[in-house]
Structure formats: C-alpha cells, structure tokens
C-alpha positions in Angstrom: 3.7 43.5 113.2 2.0 46.7 113.9 0.7 49.0 111.7 2.8 51.9 113.1 6.0 49.3 113.1 4.8 48.0 108.7 4.4 52.2 108.1 8.0 52.7 109.5 9.5 49.6 107.7 7.7 51.0 103.8 8.1 54.9 104.6 12.3 53.1 105.2 12.3 51.5 102.1 10.9 53.6 99.6 12.7 56.8 101.4 16.5 55.2 101.5 17.0 52.8 99.0 18.2 54.0 94.9 16.6 51.5 92.6 17.0 51.1 89.0 14.3 49.5 86.8 15.5 46.2 85.7 14.6 44.5 81.8 10.7 43.9 82.9 10.4 46.8 84.7 9.1 49.9 83.9 9.5 53.7 84.7 6.3 55.1 84.0 4.1 58.7 85.6 0.7 59.2 87.4 -1.6 60.7 84.6 -4.6 60.0 87.5 -6.1 58.4 90.2 -9.6 56.6 89.3 -9.8 55.0 93.0 -10.0 51.8 94.3 -5.8 51.5 94.8 -5.2 52.4 90.6 -3.3 54.8 88.8 -3.5 55.4 85.3 -0.1 55.8 84.4 1.7 56.7 81.2 5.3 54.7 79.4 8.2 57.0 77.3 6.2 55.4 74.7 2.8 57.1 75.3 1.4 54.2 75.7 -1.8 54.6 78.7 -2.7 51.7 81.3 -3.6 50.9 85.2 -1.7 49.8 87.3 -2.4 48.6 91.3 -1.1 49.2 93.6 0.3 46.6 96.2 -1.4 46.1 99.9 2.1 47.6 101.4 1.6 50.6 100.7 -1.9 50.8 100.6 -2.7 54.2 103.4 1.2 54.1 104.3 2.5 55.8 100.6 0.4 58.9 98.8 0.8 58.9 95.1 -0.1 62.2 93.5 -0.5 62.8 89.8 2.7 63.7 88.1 5.2 61.1 90.5 6.9 58.5 88.9 6.9 54.9 89.9 8.3 51.7 88.7 6.1 49.0 87.8 5.9 45.1 86.9 4.0 43.8 84.0 1.0 41.3 84.4 0.6 39.2 81.8 -3.1 38.0 82.5 -4.2 42.0 83.2 -6.8 43.3 80.1 -6.7 46.9 81.8 -4.5 46.7 84.8 -1.2 45.7 82.9 0.9 46.6 85.7 1.8 46.2 89.4 3.7 49.4 91.3 6.8 47.8 92.8 8.4 51.4 93.5 7.3 55.1 93.9 10.1 56.9 93.5 10.9 60.2 95.2 12.4 63.4 94.0 16.3 61.8 95.2 15.3 59.3 93.0 14.3 61.0 90.2 17.6 62.8 90.2 20.0 60.0 91.2 18.4 58.5 87.7 18.3 61.3 86.2 22.3 61.5 86.2 22.8 57.5 85.4 20.6 58.4 82.3 18.1 55.5 81.7 16.9 56.4 78.0 13.1 55.1 78.8 13.3 57.7 82.2 14.6 60.9 80.4 12.0 60.6 77.8 8.9 60.1 80.4 11.1 63.1 82.2 11.1 65.2 79.6 7.6 64.9 78.4 6.4 64.7 81.8 8.0 68.2 82.8 7.0 70.1 79.6 3.5 68.9 80.1 3.7 70.1 83.5 5.2 73.5 82.3 2.5 74.1 80.2 -0.1 73.0 82.4 1.0 75.2 85.4 2.7 78.2 83.6 0.2 80.6 81.0 2.2 82.8 79.4 1.3 85.8 80.6 1.6 89.5 78.6 4.6 91.6 80.7 3.4 94.2 82.6 5.4 97.0 84.3 6.4 97.2 87.9 5.4 100.1 89.9 6.4 101.3 93.5 2.8 100.9 95.1 1.8 98.2 97.4 -0.9 97.2 95.3 1.5 94.9 93.2 3.1 93.6 96.1 -0.5 92.9 97.5 -1.4 91.0 94.0 1.8 89.4 93.6 0.2 85.5 94.2 3.4 83.5 91.9 5.0 82.3 96.0 1.3 80.7 96.7 1.3 76.6 97.0 -0.2 75.3 93.5 -2.2 71.8 94.1 -1.1 69.4 91.4 -4.1 67.0 91.9 -6.3 69.2 90.3 -6.5 71.2 86.6 -5.4 74.9 87.0 -7.8 77.3 85.2 -6.4 80.9 84.4 -9.3 83.7 83.6 -7.8 86.4 81.2 -9.2 90.3 82.1 -10.6 90.0 78.4 -13.4 87.8 79.3 -14.2 89.3 81.8 -14.6 92.5 80.4 -16.7 92.0 77.5 -18.8 89.7 80.0 -19.1 92.8 81.8 -20.1 95.3 78.8 -22.5 92.8 77.7 
C-alpha cells in the first residue's frame, strides 16, 4: 500500500468513526510531547504517564497539547504505560460529552479549567475610546498557539524597570 493510500485510510478512520472507550481503555488529555513518538498524558484521576504512538499514526496524524486520546494499557511498561488506540477530534469530544462517560467529563472539566487559567489572564477593564488607536491595538482575534506557554507582561513591571 502506498503512503498516500495509507494516509487516506488512517485519516478517514480517525475523522469518520465515533468510538466509545471499552472498560479497559481510558480517555486521557495530552500534557506535552517529549519526543520519539511519546506523549505525556494525564487521566481524570490526575495520574501522569507516557503513551506511545503506534506506527500507523506516525507522520499521518498530529497530536498537540490539550488533545484527548483513547489509550490501551500496557502491562509490561514501566515508563510507557499505554498505547494510543484512537485520537479524539472536536466532533468526537462533543458527542462523548453528550453521552457523558464519567471519566471523560472529569478530564474535560479539568482540561478546560486549566486552559482557561493559562490562556485567559484576568485583565483590568479599560474604557473604550472612539479613536483609531483602540482598534489597532486589539489583539483578541489573533490565533493563539496552544503548543507554547503563554507569557504575559504587565505594564507595572515595565514601568518599574524604566524607573530603575
């Protein structure tokens, strides 16, 4: 089978099916990707471990921080304790939330609260002026890369540095 045909079938499988985890499988959230097709994940109970990506997904499906996966446990693994069996896209996440598996809802709530805390800092309310300056400085519609940590600099810190 050619690489293009393989990619077509893998992508069709991931985007098409709506999979519900079995009793042995777990839904986890990706925390980071240290490399070598390994991903650090967290369960609903807060347990962290590494999972491996099977060869059929390599170079065909990309996984980023915050994505949800269905994993199968591996008994003989010390560091790598599971293998990815399915990558959940946004449509799968929505349908699973409607069905309501308890483990998934706990992981989703924990993930959304962590994401909101990291990407949405509390900013003081500023009055809107009718000038052109306020429209050009509004960056709220820009794309935010979820694979990088968000660092925010306050104006108070920069004023203190200038005074010194």
